[in-house]
C-alpha positions as CSV (number, residue, x, y, z in Angstrom):
1,M,40.7,3.8,8.1
2,N,43.6,6.2,8.7
3,K,43.8,9.7,7.2
4,N,46.2,8.7,4.4
5,S,43.9,5.9,3.2
6,R,41.0,8.3,3.1
7,V,42.9,10.8,1.1
8,L,44.1,8.2,-1.3
9,R,40.6,6.8,-1.7
10,K,39.2,10.3,-2.5
11,K,41.8,10.9,-5.1
12,C,41.1,7.6,-6.8
13,F,37.4,8.4,-6.8
14,Q,37.9,11.9,-8.3
15,K,40.0,10.4,-11.1
16,K,37.2,8.0,-12.0
17,I,34.3,10.5,-11.8
18,P,34.3,11.0,-15.6
19,E,33.8,7.2,-16.1
20,Y,31.2,7.0,-13.3
21,R,29.1,9.8,-14.8
22,K,28.8,7.8,-18.0
23,N,28.5,4.4,-16.3
24,P,26.5,4.2,-13.0
25,V,26.9,0.4,-13.2
26,V,30.6,0.6,-12.6
27,F,29.9,3.2,-9.8
28,A,27.5,0.7,-8.2
29,R,30.1,-2.1,-8.2
30,E,33.2,-0.1,-7.3
31,V,31.9,2.5,-4.9
32,L,28.8,0.8,-3.3
33,Q,29.9,-2.8,-3.7
34,F,26.5,-3.5,-5.3
35,E,26.1,-5.9,-8.1
36,P,23.0,-4.9,-10.1
37,D,20.6,-7.4,-11.7
38,E,20.4,-7.3,-15.5
39,W,17.4,-5.1,-15.6
40,Q,18.9,-2.8,-13.1
41,K,22.0,-2.4,-15.3
42,T,20.0,-1.5,-18.3
43,A,17.8,1.0,-16.3
44,L,20.9,2.7,-14.7
45,M,22.5,3.1,-18.1
46,D,19.3,4.5,-19.5
47,L,19.2,7.0,-16.7
48,A,22.8,8.1,-17.5
49,E,22.0,8.6,-21.2
50,N,18.4,9.9,-21.0
51,P,16.4,12.6,-19.1
52,K,13.4,10.4,-18.2
53,V,13.1,6.8,-17.2
54,A,10.0,5.0,-16.0
55,I,10.0,1.5,-14.5
56,K,6.8,-0.5,-13.7
57,S,7.3,-3.7,-11.8
58,G,5.8,-6.5,-9.7
59,Q,6.7,-6.6,-6.1
60,G,10.1,-7.5,-4.6
61,V,12.2,-7.1,-7.7
62,G,14.7,-4.6,-6.3
63,K,13.4,-1.3,-7.5
64,T,14.1,0.4,-4.1
65,S,17.8,-0.6,-4.3
66,L,17.9,0.7,-7.8
67,E,16.5,4.1,-6.7
68,A,19.1,4.2,-3.8
69,V,22.0,3.5,-6.3
70,A,20.7,6.1,-8.7
71,L,20.5,8.8,-6.0
72,L,24.0,8.1,-4.6
73,W,25.5,8.0,-8.1
74,F,24.0,11.3,-9.1
75,L,24.8,12.9,-5.7
76,C,28.5,11.9,-5.9
77,C,29.3,12.3,-9.6
78,F,27.9,15.7,-10.5
79,P,28.9,19.1,-9.1
80,F,26.4,20.9,-6.8
81,P,23.4,18.6,-7.6
82,R,20.0,18.8,-6.2
83,I,18.0,15.6,-5.8
84,V,14.5,15.2,-4.6
85,A,13.2,11.8,-3.6
86,T,9.5,11.5,-3.1
87,A,6.7,8.9,-2.5
88,P,3.0,9.1,-1.7
89,T,3.5,8.3,2.1
90,K,6.1,9.0,4.8
91,Q,6.4,5.3,5.5
92,Q,7.3,4.5,1.9
93,L,9.7,7.4,1.6
94,H,11.5,7.3,5.0
95,D,11.2,3.8,6.2
96,V,11.7,2.1,2.9
97,L,13.6,4.3,0.3
98,W,15.6,6.6,2.7
99,S,16.7,3.7,4.9
100,E,17.8,1.8,1.7
101,I,20.0,4.7,0.7
102,S,21.5,4.8,4.2
103,K,22.3,1.0,4.0
104,W,24.3,1.3,0.7
105,M,25.9,4.6,1.8
106,N,27.2,2.9,5.0
107,K,28.5,-0.1,3.1
108,S,30.8,2.2,1.1
109,P,34.1,3.0,2.8
110,L,34.2,6.2,0.7
111,L,30.7,7.5,0.9
112,S,30.5,7.1,4.7
113,T,33.3,9.7,4.9
114,I,32.2,12.3,2.3
115,L,28.4,12.3,2.8
116,K,26.3,13.2,5.8
117,W,23.0,11.3,6.2
118,T,20.0,12.6,8.2
119,K,16.4,11.5,8.3
120,T,15.3,13.9,5.5
121,Y,18.6,15.2,4.1
122,I,21.9,13.9,2.6
123,Y,24.6,16.3,1.7
124,M,28.2,16.5,0.7
125,V,30.4,17.4,3.7
126,G,31.4,21.0,3.4
127,N,28.6,21.9,0.9
128,E,25.4,21.4,3.0
129,K,23.4,24.2,1.2
130,R,24.2,23.5,-2.4
131,W,25.1,19.8,-2.8
132,F,22.3,17.6,-1.4
133,A,19.5,15.2,-1.7
134,V,16.2,15.7,0.2
135,A,13.2,13.5,1.0
136,R,9.8,15.2,0.5
137,T,6.5,13.4,0.7
138,A,4.3,13.8,-2.4
139,T,1.3,15.5,-0.6
140,K,1.2,18.9,-2.3
141,P,2.6,20.4,-5.5
142,E,4.6,23.2,-3.6
143,N,6.8,20.5,-2.0
144,M,8.2,19.8,-5.5
145,Q,8.7,23.4,-6.5
146,G,11.6,25.9,-6.0
147,F,14.4,23.6,-7.2
148,H,16.6,24.8,-10.0
149,E,20.1,23.5,-10.8
150,D,22.0,22.4,-13.9
151,H,22.3,19.0,-12.3
152,M,19.0,17.8,-10.8
153,L,17.3,14.5,-10.3
154,F,13.8,13.7,-9.2
155,I,13.1,10.1,-8.0
156,V,9.5,9.2,-7.6
157,D,8.8,6.0,-5.8
158,E,5.4,4.3,-6.1
159,A,4.7,6.8,-8.9
160,S,1.3,5.4,-9.8
161,G,0.0,6.7,-6.5
162,V,1.3,10.3,-6.9
163,A,-1.4,12.8,-7.8
164,D,-1.3,14.5,-11.2
165,P,-0.9,18.1,-9.9
166,I,2.3,16.9,-8.0
167,M,3.7,15.2,-11.1
168,E,2.9,18.3,-13.1
169,A,4.9,20.4,-10.6
170,I,7.8,18.0,-11.0
171,L,7.8,18.0,-14.8
172,G,7.6,21.8,-14.7
173,T,10.8,22.0,-12.7
174,L,12.9,19.9,-15.0
175,S,14.4,22.6,-17.3
176,G,18.1,22.4,-16.6
177,K,20.7,20.9,-19.0
178,N,21.2,17.8,-16.9
179,N,17.8,17.4,-15.2
180,K,16.5,13.9,-14.9
181,L,13.3,12.0,-13.7
182,L,13.2,8.4,-12.5
183,M,9.7,7.0,-11.8
184,C,9.2,3.6,-10.4
185,G,6.3,1.7,-9.0
186,N,3.6,-1.0,-9.2
187,P,1.3,0.0,-12.1
188,T,-2.0,0.3,-10.1
189,R,-3.7,3.1,-11.9
190,T,-4.7,3.4,-15.6
191,S,-4.4,7.2,-15.8
192,G,-1.9,9.9,-14.8
193,T,1.7,10.7,-15.6
194,F,3.1,7.3,-14.7
195,F,0.5,5.5,-17.0
196,D,1.1,8.0,-19.8
197,A,4.9,7.3,-19.6
198,F,4.1,3.8,-21.0
199,H,1.4,5.0,-23.4
200,A,0.7,8.5,-24.8
201,D,4.1,9.9,-23.7
202,R,6.3,6.8,-24.3
203,A,8.4,8.5,-26.9
204,M,9.7,10.8,-24.2
205,Y,10.8,8.0,-21.9
206,K,13.0,5.0,-21.6
207,Y,10.6,2.6,-20.0
208,H,10.9,-0.9,-18.5
209,T,8.6,-3.6,-17.2
210,V,10.0,-6.0,-14.6
211,S,8.1,-9.1,-13.7
212,S,8.4,-10.7,-10.2
213,A,8.2,-14.1,-11.9
214,D,11.6,-13.3,-13.7
215,S,13.4,-11.9,-10.7
216,Q,16.0,-13.9,-8.8
217,R,14.9,-11.9,-5.6
218,T,11.3,-13.1,-5.4
219,N,9.7,-16.1,-3.7
220,K,8.4,-18.2,-6.6
221,E,6.2,-20.4,-4.4
222,N,4.2,-17.3,-3.3
223,I,3.9,-16.2,-6.9
224,E,2.6,-19.6,-8.0
225,S,0.1,-19.7,-5.2
226,L,-1.3,-16.3,-6.2
227,I,-1.6,-17.4,-9.8
228,R,-3.3,-20.7,-8.8
229,K,-5.8,-18.8,-6.5
230,Y,-6.8,-15.9,-8.8
231,G,-5.7,-16.8,-12.3
232,I,-2.9,-15.6,-14.5
233,N,-5.0,-12.8,-16.0
234,S,-6.5,-11.5,-12.7
235,N,-5.7,-7.9,-11.9
236,V,-3.9,-8.7,-8.7
237,V,-1.5,-11.0,-10.6
238,L,-1.1,-8.6,-13.5
239,V,-0.1,-5.7,-11.1
240,R,1.7,-7.4,-8.2
241,V,3.5,-10.2,-10.2
242,F,3.9,-9.2,-13.8
243,G,4.1,-5.4,-13.4
244,E,1.4,-4.8,-15.9
245,F,-1.4,-2.2,-15.7
246,P,-4.8,-3.7,-14.6
247,E,-7.5,-4.4,-17.1
248,Q,-10.5,-2.2,-16.7
249,E,-13.5,-4.5,-16.6
250,D,-16.9,-2.7,-16.7
251,D,-18.5,-5.2,-14.3
252,I,-16.0,-5.0,-11.4
253,F,-17.6,-3.3,-8.5
254,I,-14.5,-1.8,-6.7
255,P,-11.6,-0.8,-9.0
256,L,-8.1,-2.0,-8.0
257,S,-6.9,1.6,-8.1
258,L,-9.1,2.5,-5.1
259,I,-7.8,-0.5,-3.1
260,E,-4.1,0.2,-3.8
261,N,-4.5,3.9,-3.1
262,S,-6.1,3.0,0.3
263,I,-3.2,0.6,1.2
264,M,-0.7,3.4,0.5
265,T,-2.6,6.0,2.5
266,E,-0.7,7.3,5.5
267,Y,-2.3,6.3,8.9
268,Q,-2.1,8.8,11.7
269,P,-3.0,6.9,14.9
270,R,-4.7,8.8,17.7
271,D,-4.1,8.3,21.4
272,Q,-7.8,7.7,22.0
273,P,-9.7,6.3,18.9
274,T,-13.3,7.3,18.3
275,I,-14.2,4.0,16.6
276,I,-13.3,0.4,17.4
277,H,-15.0,-2.4,15.6
278,I,-14.4,-6.2,15.4
279,G,-15.5,-8.4,12.5
280,C,-15.4,-12.2,12.0
281,D,-16.1,-14.0,8.8
282,V,-16.6,-17.7,9.8
283,A,-15.5,-20.5,7.5
284,R,-18.3,-22.6,6.0
285,F,-16.4,-25.2,4.0
286,G,-13.1,-27.0,4.1
287,D,-11.1,-24.6,2.0
288,D,-12.6,-21.5,3.5
289,K,-10.8,-19.5,6.2
290,T,-12.2,-18.0,9.4
291,V,-10.9,-14.4,9.4
292,I,-11.0,-12.1,12.4
293,G,-10.2,-8.5,12.1
294,Y,-10.5,-5.1,13.8
295,K,-10.8,-1.5,12.7
296,I,-9.4,1.4,14.7
297,D,-10.9,4.6,13.3
298,E,-10.1,4.3,9.5
299,K,-7.4,1.6,9.8
300,A,-8.4,-2.0,9.3
301,E,-6.2,-4.9,10.4
302,F,-6.5,-8.7,10.4
303,Y,-6.0,-10.4,13.8
304,K,-6.2,-14.1,12.9
305,K,-6.8,-16.3,9.9
306,R,-7.6,-20.0,10.6
307,Q,-8.6,-23.0,8.6
308,G,-10.5,-25.8,10.2
309,Q,-11.1,-23.9,13.5
310,D,-14.2,-24.8,15.6
311,T,-16.7,-22.2,16.7
312,M,-15.6,-22.4,20.4
313,K,-12.0,-21.4,19.5
314,T,-13.2,-18.7,17.1
315,A,-15.3,-17.2,19.9
316,D,-12.4,-17.4,22.3
317,D,-10.1,-15.6,19.8
318,I,-12.7,-12.8,19.5
319,I,-12.8,-12.4,23.3
320,L,-9.0,-12.3,23.5
321,L,-8.9,-9.6,20.7
322,G,-11.6,-7.5,22.4
323,E,-9.9,-7.6,25.8
324,M,-6.6,-6.7,24.3
325,L,-8.2,-3.6,22.7
326,V,-10.0,-2.7,25.9
327,H,-6.7,-2.8,27.8
328,K,-4.7,-1.1,25.1
329,Y,-7.0,1.9,24.9
330,G,-8.1,2.0,28.5
331,L,-11.8,1.6,27.7
332,R,-14.2,1.8,30.7
333,P,-17.9,1.1,31.0
334,E,-18.4,4.5,32.7
335,T,-17.1,6.5,29.7
336,D,-17.1,4.3,26.6
337,S,-19.6,2.5,24.4
338,P,-19.3,-1.3,23.9
339,I,-17.3,-2.5,20.9
340,P,-19.6,-3.7,18.0
341,V,-18.6,-7.3,17.3
342,K,-20.1,-8.2,13.9
343,V,-20.1,-11.9,13.0
344,D,-21.2,-13.8,9.9
345,D,-24.3,-15.6,11.2
346,G,-24.8,-17.9,8.2
347,G,-24.1,-21.6,8.4
348,V,-21.7,-22.5,11.3
349,G,-21.3,-18.8,12.1
350,G,-24.4,-19.1,14.2
351,G,-22.4,-21.3,16.7
352,V,-19.9,-18.4,17.2
353,V,-22.7,-16.0,17.8
354,D,-24.3,-18.3,20.4
355,R,-21.0,-18.9,22.1
356,L,-20.3,-15.1,22.4
357,K,-23.8,-14.5,23.8
358,Q,-23.2,-17.3,26.4
359,I,-19.9,-15.7,27.4
360,K,-21.5,-12.3,27.9
361,R,-24.3,-13.8,30.0
362,S,-21.8,-15.6,32.2
363,D,-20.1,-12.4,33.3
364,P,-21.8,-9.2,32.0
365,D,-19.6,-6.9,34.1
366,R,-16.4,-8.2,32.7
367,F,-17.7,-8.4,29.1
368,W,-19.5,-5.0,29.2
369,W,-17.6,-4.1,26.0
370,L,-19.0,-7.0,24.0
371,E,-22.0,-6.0,21.8
372,I,-22.8,-8.8,19.3
373,Y,-24.3,-8.1,15.9
374,P,-25.2,-11.2,13.8
375,V,-25.0,-10.4,10.1
376,L,-26.4,-12.4,7.2
377,F,-24.6,-12.1,3.9
378,G,-26.7,-12.1,0.8
379,Q,-29.9,-11.3,2.6
380,R,-32.5,-9.4,0.6
381,I,-32.9,-5.9,1.9
382,K,-35.2,-2.9,1.2
383,H,-33.0,-0.4,-0.5
384,K,-33.4,2.0,-3.4
385,Y,-30.2,0.9,-5.1
386,Y,-28.9,-2.3,-3.6
387,H,-30.4,-5.8,-3.8
388,D,-29.0,-7.5,-0.7
389,S,-26.9,-7.0,2.4
390,T,-23.6,-8.0,0.7
391,T,-24.0,-5.5,-2.1
392,Y,-24.9,-2.8,0.5
393,M,-21.7,-3.6,2.5
394,M,-19.6,-3.5,-0.7
395,A,-21.1,-0.1,-1.5
396,V,-20.2,1.2,2.0
397,V,-16.6,0.0,1.5
398,K,-16.4,1.6,-2.0
399,K,-17.7,4.9,-0.6
400,L,-15.1,4.9,2.1
401,L,-12.3,4.2,-0.4
402,Q,-13.3,6.9,-2.8
403,P,-11.1,10.1,-2.8
404,F,-14.2,12.3,-3.5
405,D,-17.6,12.9,-2.1
406,E,-20.3,11.3,-4.1
407,D,-22.8,14.1,-3.4
408,T,-20.6,17.2,-3.9
409,G,-17.9,15.8,-6.1
410,E,-15.3,17.4,-3.9
411,Q,-12.1,15.7,-2.8
412,K,-12.1,14.0,0.6
413,P,-9.6,12.0,2.6
414,V,-9.7,8.2,2.2
415,E,-11.8,6.9,5.0
416,L,-10.7,3.3,5.0
417,I,-7.0,2.2,5.1
418,L,-6.7,-1.4,4.2
419,P,-4.0,-3.9,5.1
420,N,-1.5,-4.8,2.4
421,D,-2.8,-8.3,1.9
422,D,-2.7,-10.1,-1.5
423,D,-5.8,-12.2,-0.9
424,L,-7.8,-9.1,0.2
425,V,-6.7,-7.1,-2.8
426,A,-7.6,-9.9,-5.2
427,Q,-11.0,-10.6,-3.5
428,L,-12.2,-6.9,-3.3
429,S,-11.0,-6.1,-6.8
430,G,-12.3,-9.3,-8.4
431,R,-15.9,-9.2,-7.4
432,K,-18.3,-8.5,-10.2
433,Y,-21.8,-7.0,-10.2
434,F,-24.9,-6.8,-12.4
435,L,-28.3,-5.2,-12.4
436,T,-31.4,-7.2,-11.3
437,E,-34.7,-7.2,-13.2
438,V,-35.8,-4.2,-11.1
439,S,-32.5,-2.3,-11.9
440,K,-30.9,-2.8,-8.5
441,I,-27.2,-3.5,-8.1
442,K,-26.2,-7.0,-7.0
443,V,-22.7,-8.2,-6.4
444,E,-22.0,-11.9,-7.2
445,S,-22.3,-14.4,-4.5
446,K,-19.5,-16.5,-3.0
447,E,-20.9,-19.4,-4.9
448,A,-20.7,-17.5,-8.2
449,M,-17.1,-16.5,-7.5
450,K,-16.2,-20.1,-6.8
451,K,-17.8,-21.2,-10.1
452,R,-15.4,-18.7,-11.8
453,G,-12.5,-20.6,-10.1
454,L,-11.9,-18.1,-7.4
455,P,-11.6,-18.9,-3.7
456,S,-14.0,-17.8,-1.1
457,P,-13.6,-14.0,-0.4
458,D,-13.0,-14.5,3.3
459,E,-10.7,-11.6,4.0
460,A,-12.9,-9.3,1.9
461,D,-16.0,-10.3,3.9
462,C,-14.2,-9.6,7.1
463,V,-13.5,-6.1,5.9
464,L,-17.2,-5.7,4.9
465,L,-18.2,-6.6,8.4
466,L,-15.7,-4.1,9.9
467,C,-17.2,-1.3,7.8
468,L,-20.9,-2.1,8.3
469,P,-22.5,0.8,10.1
470,V,-24.4,-0.2,13.3
471,K,-26.4,1.6,15.9
472,P,-24.9,0.9,19.3
473,P,-27.3,0.8,22.2
474,K,-27.9,4.2,23.8
475,R,-26.3,4.7,27.2
476,K,-26.2,7.9,29.2
477,G,-22.9,9.7,29.8
478,V,-20.7,7.5,27.6
479,R,-18.7,8.2,24.5
480,K,-20.0,6.7,21.3
481,N,-18.1,4.0,19.5
482,G,-19.5,3.8,16.0
């Protein structure tokens, strides 16, 4: 584009600013070449006409693109604005929202010349200090304080996961004549500022609910599969598909809010992990899956999921995973403890255990890292509070997910970061519990879940195995791995 074309484009834009201020939909079309969906049009017009807008939605409906359009509209159309974009994690803020803003900015012949984009900052060329948008992670209230301008916009992504003190700091900052708040997210928590925007404080907001089932952007086959598996009224479908807050059932052992909070927690990998565990839930029936996973410190991941896989292949997959981890982290028998490999020993799982033992016997020097722990689900145990091994493992996972210490009541970091897996979320958040005749807690069995029409909790059981504490064999002069 030559200089004359740039000058002409800027003059045309300046003439249209009064219209754009009132109509961000026209701005989106003409400046960004973005055609909003119907719900996005309504939400953008609400933001132009109101100070507070809240949007709860299922997954994949286009809320990040809406946020990007809203930020660029406000940044370009009002003089000396200050915009703060925030989210619970750096990954969500920088890799998702901030990169989406960059995409639409670069698509615009005008904005790519008048705005400067950096990893945390976007500003109007020539007005770096007073005309800008900034990305700040929602980790502490002071990150949201100190902003005061007549034209100011806060964009809160995944707002259900932002702590109340941070939201209070944001609300306390909005005192200027054209100060606005846009909150978007999956409705995972039934308390807090985002929840209140749709309930106790709804008179103060323009609020929207956007279902993935109604969006032209989403994969309807995936949605139908999730509904078939877990039911149209299950919490995972309510939240991740329909954009509705979860139902609080008194007999659910692990609340959905703890699981979603874990998924959104930032993971900071270490060069040398202190804990490496492997877990394998072995399929027992035709529709069940064999699920192999691993846990590096607090971060759990799935390695492979298979249906109809024989025990020999499952054992081989575990060996391949173990050797990959040994190589990746440079583990040595002289300095490191073996990796606990915990395998469901019920039913056909016994064949996997036997095969792993045979492999280790065949070459103990090569497979020094392989420490096998057979585990029986549903086995009666001697415990003050829990009836069986499955319930105990569920309690371990719940404790790791909680943001506070059970004994002191003080806040603590989340100690288990789960993979973002629909099946896992549904299985962990759908398992019920009851009290036995001797007042011990017992979670329902796989069989009981299937009678309720739910599939086998294979992914969840793999995570239970990963988190089960074990005592590795004592060895002199080596680092512990457990």
